[in-house]
C-alpha positions as CSV (number, residue, x, y, z in Angstrom):
1,M,-10.5,24.0,-4.3
2,R,-12.7,27.2,-4.2
3,T,-13.3,29.0,-0.9
4,K,-15.7,31.7,-0.3
5,N,-13.2,34.5,-0.1
6,S,-10.8,33.2,-2.8
7,T,-13.0,34.1,-5.8
8,S,-11.9,36.9,-8.1
9,G,-12.5,40.4,-6.7
10,Q,-13.0,39.2,-3.1
11,K,-10.5,39.9,-0.3
12,L,-8.7,37.2,1.4
13,P,-10.0,36.2,4.9
14,S,-8.5,38.0,7.8
15,V,-6.4,36.2,10.5
16,I,-9.5,36.2,12.7
17,E,-11.7,34.8,10.0
18,Q,-9.1,32.2,9.1
19,A,-8.9,31.2,12.8
20,R,-12.7,30.8,12.9
21,R,-12.8,28.8,9.7
22,T,-10.1,26.4,11.1
23,Q,-12.1,26.1,14.4
24,I,-15.2,25.1,12.4
25,V,-13.3,22.6,10.3
26,D,-11.8,21.1,13.5
27,C,-15.2,20.7,15.0
28,A,-16.4,19.2,11.7
29,V,-13.6,16.6,12.1
30,E,-14.8,15.7,15.5
31,V,-18.5,15.4,14.5
32,V,-17.8,13.3,11.4
33,A,-15.3,11.0,13.3
34,E,-17.8,10.4,16.2
35,L,-21.1,10.3,14.4
36,G,-20.3,9.4,10.7
37,W,-21.0,11.3,7.6
38,A,-24.8,10.8,7.6
39,Q,-25.1,12.5,11.0
40,A,-22.6,15.4,10.4
41,S,-25.1,18.2,9.8
42,L,-24.1,21.9,9.8
43,A,-26.4,22.2,13.0
44,R,-24.4,19.5,14.8
45,I,-21.1,21.1,13.7
46,A,-22.3,24.5,14.9
47,E,-23.4,23.1,18.3
48,R,-20.0,21.5,18.7
49,A,-18.2,24.8,17.9
50,G,-20.6,26.7,20.3
51,I,-21.8,29.0,17.5
52,S,-25.0,29.4,15.5
53,K,-25.5,27.8,12.2
54,G,-25.6,31.3,10.7
55,V,-21.9,31.8,11.7
56,I,-21.0,28.8,9.5
57,S,-23.1,30.2,6.6
58,Y,-21.1,33.5,7.0
59,H,-17.8,31.8,6.6
60,F,-18.7,29.0,4.1
61,T,-21.1,29.0,1.1
62,G,-22.2,25.6,2.0
63,K,-21.4,22.1,3.3
64,E,-19.3,21.3,0.2
65,E,-16.9,24.3,0.8
66,L,-16.6,23.4,4.4
67,F,-15.7,19.8,3.7
68,D,-13.3,20.9,0.8
69,L,-11.4,22.9,3.3
70,L,-11.4,19.9,5.7
71,V,-9.8,17.8,3.1
72,S,-7.4,20.5,2.1
73,Q,-6.3,21.1,5.7
74,I,-5.8,17.5,6.6
75,Y,-3.8,16.7,3.5
76,G,-1.7,19.8,4.1
77,R,-1.0,18.5,7.6
78,I,-0.2,15.1,6.4
79,T,2.1,16.4,3.7
80,E,4.0,18.6,6.2
81,F,4.6,15.6,8.5
82,V,5.5,13.0,5.7
83,V,7.7,15.1,3.5
84,P,10.7,15.5,5.9
85,H,10.7,11.7,6.4
86,L,10.9,11.3,2.6
87,D,13.6,13.9,2.2
88,A,15.8,12.1,4.8
89,Q,16.1,9.0,2.6
90,T,18.6,8.7,-0.3
91,T,17.0,5.7,-2.1
92,V,13.7,5.0,-3.7
93,V,13.1,2.0,-1.6
94,G,13.9,4.0,1.6
95,R,11.5,6.8,0.5
96,L,8.7,4.2,-0.1
97,R,9.2,2.7,3.3
98,A,9.2,6.2,4.9
99,R,6.0,6.9,3.0
100,F,4.2,3.9,4.5
101,C,5.6,4.3,8.0
102,S,5.2,8.1,8.3
103,I,1.6,8.0,7.2
104,A,0.9,5.2,9.7
105,E,2.6,7.3,12.4
106,Y,0.4,10.3,11.6
107,L,-2.6,8.2,11.6
108,R,-1.8,6.9,15.1
109,A,-1.5,10.4,16.5
110,H,-4.5,11.9,14.6
111,R,-7.0,9.1,14.3
112,A,-10.1,11.4,14.3
113,E,-8.7,13.4,11.4
114,M,-8.1,10.2,9.4
115,V,-11.5,8.8,10.1
116,A,-13.2,12.1,9.1
117,L,-11.1,12.3,6.0
118,T,-12.0,8.8,4.8
119,E,-15.7,9.6,5.5
120,V,-15.6,12.8,3.5
121,L,-13.6,11.3,0.6
122,T,-16.0,8.4,0.4
123,N,-19.4,10.2,0.7
124,L,-19.2,13.8,-0.5
125,R,-21.0,14.1,-3.8
126,D,-21.4,16.9,-6.4
127,A,-24.8,18.2,-7.3
128,D,-25.1,15.7,-10.0
129,G,-24.4,12.8,-7.6
130,T,-20.9,12.0,-8.8
131,P,-18.2,11.5,-6.1
132,R,-16.5,14.8,-5.5
133,Y,-13.2,13.0,-4.8
134,G,-13.1,10.3,-7.4
135,D,-10.1,8.6,-8.9
136,S,-8.8,11.8,-10.4
137,F,-8.2,13.1,-6.9
138,N,-5.3,10.6,-6.6
139,E,-3.7,11.5,-9.9
140,P,-1.1,13.9,-8.6
141,Y,0.1,11.2,-6.2
142,Y,0.1,8.6,-9.0
143,Q,2.3,10.9,-11.1
144,R,4.8,11.6,-8.3
145,L,5.1,7.9,-7.4
146,E,5.5,7.1,-11.2
147,E,8.2,9.6,-11.6
148,T,10.0,8.4,-8.5
149,F,9.8,4.7,-9.8
150,R,11.0,5.7,-13.3
151,A,14.0,7.6,-11.7
152,G,14.9,4.4,-9.7
153,Q,14.7,2.3,-12.8
154,E,17.0,4.6,-14.7
155,S,19.5,4.6,-11.8
156,G,19.5,0.9,-11.7
157,E,18.1,0.6,-8.2
158,L,14.8,-0.8,-9.3
159,R,13.8,-3.7,-11.6
160,D,11.7,-3.2,-14.8
161,F,8.0,-2.9,-14.1
162,D,5.1,-0.7,-15.2
163,A,5.7,2.3,-13.1
164,R,2.0,3.6,-13.5
165,V,0.6,0.3,-12.4
166,M,2.9,0.1,-9.5
167,A,2.1,3.8,-8.4
168,V,-1.6,3.0,-8.5
169,T,-1.1,-0.1,-6.5
170,V,1.0,1.6,-3.9
171,Q,-1.6,4.4,-3.4
172,A,-4.4,1.8,-3.2
173,A,-2.4,-0.1,-0.5
174,I,-2.1,3.2,1.5
175,D,-5.8,4.0,1.1
176,A,-6.7,0.5,2.2
177,M,-4.4,0.7,5.2
178,V,-5.9,3.9,6.4
179,A,-9.5,2.7,5.8
180,Y,-8.9,-0.5,7.6
181,A,-7.3,1.2,10.6
182,D,-10.4,3.6,10.7
183,T,-12.7,0.7,11.3
184,H,-10.4,-1.4,13.4
185,P,-9.1,0.9,16.1
186,D,-7.0,-1.8,17.8
187,H,-5.3,-2.7,14.6
188,D,-1.4,-2.5,14.7
189,I,-1.0,0.1,12.0
190,T,2.8,0.3,12.6
191,A,3.1,-3.5,11.8
192,H,0.8,-3.0,8.8
193,A,3.0,-0.3,7.4
194,E,6.2,-2.3,7.9
195,Q,4.6,-5.3,6.1
196,L,3.6,-3.1,3.2
197,A,7.1,-1.7,3.0
198,E,8.7,-5.2,2.9
199,L,6.2,-6.4,0.4
200,F,6.8,-3.6,-2.0
201,E,10.5,-3.6,-1.5
202,R,10.5,-7.2,-2.8
203,A,8.2,-6.1,-5.6
204,I,10.4,-3.2,-6.9
205,A,14.0,-3.7,-5.9
206,R,16.4,-5.1,-8.5
207,R,17.7,-8.5,-7.4
208,A,21.3,-9.4,-7.4
209,E,22.3,-11.8,-10.1
210,G,21.3,-15.3,-9.1
211,E,19.1,-14.2,-6.2
212,A,15.9,-16.1,-5.9
């Protein structure tokens, strides 16, 4: 993802500039989460941040760059939260359960971020009208899950199945869980994650001989 100050020949933003960009992104999260994508204009974001629209234009080349940074920052925070939970597990099944449950835990604590993220991923378009975050955006996640499943099959922990199909299905289940919780604030996201963990454990774990 390109940022205004990361192009060739340009200096990186200073600490103060980075702090201002982060503040603007956080205000964008609040506006999108409260008003929805269609109402999240740069003017409204500037008003929420207590700055002029020109300040946003100084730090970002346009709305696309601002929301690219929003996506990047939120995914970075999710990753920082989730990875330690995964690393604490010693089995593929345990890591998958930890993935579902830790994402649900993050969502509970940062609902506005997750609502805004879903809005941006769903609605942001390139100049030609194509989704900026199409299916290719999930490809790195598909690959990592696929590699994990293949390793579990090779170790004998998991049964035989198409690792790519399972990876796509797991990511789709996570995306659906997040989207559903966004539109149903009272939904028990913890129970949802636990149900997904149980469902996929039954789907991927190698059964003992004679087990139904």
